[in-house]
VMD Tcl script that draws the C-alpha trace (Angstrom):
set ca {
  {-2.58 66.76 -97.21}
  {1.55 67.73 -97.25}
  {4.44 67.00 -94.60}
  {7.14 68.76 -93.50}
  {10.04 66.50 -93.11}
  {12.42 68.81 -91.87}
  {11.82 71.73 -89.92}
  {13.14 73.46 -86.70}
  {10.44 75.12 -84.81}
  {11.02 72.98 -81.79}
  {14.15 75.17 -81.33}
  {14.26 77.86 -78.67}
  {17.46 79.31 -80.64}
  {15.12 80.31 -83.36}
  {11.37 80.35 -81.91}
  {10.26 81.13 -78.37}
  {7.42 78.89 -77.30}
  {4.72 81.36 -78.72}
  {6.00 81.69 -81.84}
  {6.50 77.76 -82.17}
  {2.75 76.84 -81.05}
  {1.73 79.67 -83.75}
  {3.74 78.33 -86.13}
  {2.31 74.59 -85.55}
  {-1.22 75.55 -85.34}
  {-1.27 77.64 -88.66}
  {0.57 74.98 -90.54}
  {-2.47 72.51 -89.17}
  {-4.89 75.22 -90.72}
  {-3.04 75.08 -94.20}
  {-3.25 71.34 -94.65}
  {-0.08 70.16 -93.63}
  {-0.86 67.26 -91.34}
  {2.79 66.19 -90.21}
  {6.08 67.74 -89.36}
  {9.40 66.31 -88.61}
  {11.28 67.80 -86.09}
  {14.88 67.79 -86.80}
  {17.69 68.30 -84.26}
  {21.25 69.33 -84.44}
  {22.34 68.79 -81.10}
  {21.64 66.71 -77.74}
  {20.11 69.61 -76.32}
  {18.46 70.47 -79.32}
  {17.26 66.38 -79.60}
  {15.81 66.78 -76.05}
  {13.79 69.95 -77.05}
  {12.47 68.35 -80.62}
  {11.52 65.40 -78.57}
  {9.73 67.46 -75.84}
  {7.72 69.56 -78.65}
  {6.77 66.36 -80.14}
  {5.31 64.88 -77.00}
  {3.51 68.07 -76.72}
  {1.93 67.83 -79.98}
  {1.93 63.77 -80.50}
  {-0.90 63.56 -83.35}
  {1.01 65.56 -85.83}
  {4.72 66.01 -85.00}
  {8.05 63.57 -84.51}
  {11.22 64.02 -83.55}
  {15.20 63.13 -84.66}
  {18.26 62.95 -82.37}
  {21.39 64.28 -83.87}
  {24.50 66.25 -83.73}
  {25.40 68.79 -86.74}
  {28.65 68.55 -88.67}
  {28.91 72.46 -87.44}
  {28.99 71.17 -83.83}
  {31.98 68.40 -84.10}
  {34.78 71.24 -83.42}
  {33.41 71.64 -80.35}
  {34.25 68.17 -78.62}
  {37.31 66.60 -78.04}
  {37.61 62.55 -78.75}
  {36.07 61.73 -75.09}
  {33.30 64.31 -75.41}
  {31.98 62.97 -78.83}
  {32.00 59.76 -77.23}
  {29.72 61.07 -74.55}
  {27.61 63.33 -77.20}
  {27.00 59.71 -79.21}
  {25.96 58.00 -76.09}
  {23.61 60.54 -74.99}
  {22.22 60.44 -78.44}
  {21.81 56.70 -78.37}
  {19.64 56.90 -75.22}
  {17.33 59.47 -76.65}
  {16.96 57.12 -79.77}
  {14.90 54.83 -77.53}
  {11.87 57.65 -77.30}
  {8.83 56.63 -78.95}
  {8.40 59.93 -80.35}
  {11.86 59.64 -82.05}
  {11.45 58.38 -86.00}
  {15.04 59.13 -87.13}
  {18.56 60.20 -86.49}
  {20.33 63.72 -87.51}
  {20.40 66.00 -89.39}
  {24.27 64.54 -89.26}
  {26.66 64.20 -92.01}
  {29.76 66.61 -93.77}
  {30.24 70.06 -94.00}
  {33.13 71.81 -95.38}
  {31.15 74.92 -96.75}
  {31.49 76.66 -93.14}
  {34.45 74.33 -91.65}
  {37.95 73.86 -92.87}
  {38.35 70.31 -93.97}
  {41.53 69.81 -92.76}
  {40.70 70.79 -89.10}
  {37.29 69.16 -88.77}
  {37.16 66.36 -90.95}
  {38.17 63.67 -88.45}
  {35.86 64.85 -85.63}
  {32.98 65.51 -88.45}
  {33.74 61.80 -89.91}
  {33.73 60.19 -86.20}
  {30.46 62.16 -85.58}
  {28.81 61.00 -88.68}
  {30.39 57.30 -88.16}
  {28.62 57.38 -84.65}
  {25.37 58.64 -85.83}
  {25.15 55.72 -88.29}
  {26.08 53.50 -85.68}
  {23.09 54.89 -83.78}
  {20.70 54.51 -86.88}
  {21.62 50.84 -87.17}
  {21.38 49.74 -83.79}
  {17.89 51.27 -83.14}
  {16.49 50.76 -86.90}
  {15.85 54.22 -87.73}
  {16.51 56.14 -90.92}
  {18.49 59.26 -91.33}
  {18.56 62.62 -92.41}
  {21.85 63.43 -94.35}
  {23.25 67.16 -94.30}
  {25.94 66.82 -96.94}
  {27.56 70.52 -98.33}
  {30.64 70.67 -100.50}
  {31.82 67.00 -98.78}
  {30.24 64.40 -100.99}
  {33.33 62.48 -101.81}
  {33.69 62.30 -98.14}
  {30.55 61.24 -97.24}
  {30.42 58.39 -100.02}
  {33.17 56.82 -98.81}
  {32.05 56.78 -95.37}
  {28.65 55.06 -96.77}
  {30.29 52.25 -98.16}
  {30.92 50.70 -94.59}
  {27.48 50.49 -93.96}
  {24.83 48.59 -95.77}
  {20.89 49.01 -95.77}
  {21.09 52.90 -94.79}
  {17.80 54.35 -95.11}
  {17.95 57.93 -95.36}
  {17.29 61.47 -97.04}
  {19.71 63.56 -98.32}
  {18.52 66.96 -96.98}
  {18.39 70.44 -98.81}
  {19.53 68.32 -101.75}
  {20.79 70.89 -104.76}
  {23.73 69.16 -105.55}
  {25.03 67.84 -109.22}
  {23.43 65.08 -110.98}
  {25.95 62.01 -110.48}
  {25.26 62.51 -106.90}
  {21.33 62.33 -107.23}
  {22.13 59.37 -109.43}
  {24.33 57.72 -106.36}
  {21.79 58.88 -104.01}
  {18.72 57.12 -106.11}
  {21.01 53.81 -106.49}
  {21.11 53.52 -103.05}
  {17.21 53.92 -102.01}
  {17.75 57.59 -100.66}
  {15.10 60.08 -100.94}
  {16.00 63.71 -101.71}
  {14.84 66.63 -99.91}
  {13.75 69.61 -101.72}
  {13.06 72.90 -99.93}
  {12.30 76.79 -101.03}
  {16.39 76.54 -102.85}
  {13.81 75.32 -105.73}
  {11.79 78.28 -106.12}
  {14.82 80.62 -106.11}
  {17.75 79.47 -107.65}
  {19.63 80.83 -110.56}
  {21.02 77.84 -111.84}
  {19.29 76.29 -114.66}
  {20.85 73.02 -114.40}
  {19.14 72.76 -110.80}
  {15.79 73.74 -111.88}
  {15.98 71.06 -114.66}
  {17.19 68.38 -112.06}
  {14.02 69.54 -109.85}
  {12.34 68.80 -113.00}
  {13.14 65.40 -113.52}
  {13.70 63.57 -110.17}
  {11.47 60.89 -110.20}
  {8.56 61.60 -107.84}
  {8.68 58.41 -106.24}
  {12.31 59.73 -104.65}
  {11.21 63.24 -103.28}
  {10.27 64.41 -99.85}
  {9.36 68.30 -99.25}
  {10.86 70.11 -96.25}
  {11.03 73.84 -95.30}
  {13.95 73.91 -93.01}
  {12.21 76.23 -91.14}
  {13.14 79.00 -90.31}
  {15.43 78.94 -92.97}
  {15.26 79.09 -96.98}
  {11.88 81.01 -97.03}
  {10.60 79.80 -100.68}
  {9.31 82.80 -102.84}
  {7.02 84.50 -102.39}
  {7.54 84.86 -99.05}
  {11.18 85.38 -99.20}
  {12.55 88.31 -96.44}
  {10.20 86.52 -93.78}
  {11.00 83.93 -91.46}
  {10.23 80.39 -92.88}
  {7.56 78.36 -91.57}
  {6.14 74.40 -91.94}
  {3.07 76.41 -93.91}
  {5.21 77.32 -96.26}
  {5.49 73.82 -97.74}
  {2.46 74.79 -99.83}
  {4.42 77.28 -102.21}
  {7.50 74.35 -102.55}
  {4.38 72.16 -103.79}
  {3.02 74.65 -105.69}
  {6.20 75.80 -107.48}
  {7.10 71.90 -108.31}
  {3.51 71.17 -109.78}
  {3.96 74.00 -112.15}
  {7.85 73.41 -112.73}
  {6.97 69.51 -113.49}
  {3.63 70.39 -115.35}
  {2.01 67.58 -112.61}
  {-0.91 68.28 -110.30}
  {-0.10 70.20 -106.85}
  {-2.67 67.42 -105.00}
  {-0.63 64.47 -106.53}
  {2.62 65.87 -105.68}
  {1.38 66.59 -102.26}
  {0.09 62.95 -101.64}
  {3.10 61.46 -103.26}
  {5.78 63.37 -101.13}
  {3.68 63.00 -98.31}
  {3.44 59.25 -98.70}
  {7.35 59.26 -99.14}
  {7.90 60.60 -95.95}
  {5.80 58.86 -94.27}
  {7.26 55.45 -95.42}
  {10.73 56.50 -94.87}
  {9.92 57.82 -91.12}
  {7.71 54.64 -90.78}
  {4.55 56.89 -89.51}
}
mol new
graphics top color blue
foreach p $ca { graphics top sphere $p radius 0.5 }
foreach p [lrange $ca 0 end-1] q [lrange $ca 1 end] { graphics top cylinder $p $q radius 0.2 }
display resetview
């Protein structure tokens, strides 16, 4: 049985109600026993919670504000966003905070650092207040990210869509973080990334689709959906010379352990 630890099928920005339901039902038929609906804004957090309540046996939600959103708010508005998130975090279907972090690939650092950092620190505070793990989004920003993390103890988390350098992987593993592996593994042209996916310890990996993004081979060119976690599993099995059933069992166990399901 498989677990998609990061998808966005709940979001009306990407899936209408009929498409979301079809993606959910199709995933179940393909052996995906659980899906985590990861939020990117306050409104999206509410949508994730609603979908999880409508599908209580197999879906759970996070609450979070993506770093891309940070520049939209002034200081007072950031406080309001974080206050709303903290209230939403008490819902019984909420099992994590995020996706939150830093992103300087799409955002100019000099213009967005202060807001992104305030937003990240606020969500770390919410996670600690409510004893929840986090889903981190970090892109071209690990120096800033590790600096902030130094101020927080006993953080339980996954680095979502991890494709960065080995020294950042080792830093994450030393902290007990999980690394989220998705369709990028199946189509990257970077040999060092392929080698890293081959050698990361299985007990530290969780699988994700990031649906509707990052569709794995052989489904490139189509909208990504949770059932495609099967292709990621099979790719890793072949790459690592391991049994696909064992990878599915281990990564599902890891996801359930992190999010306490």
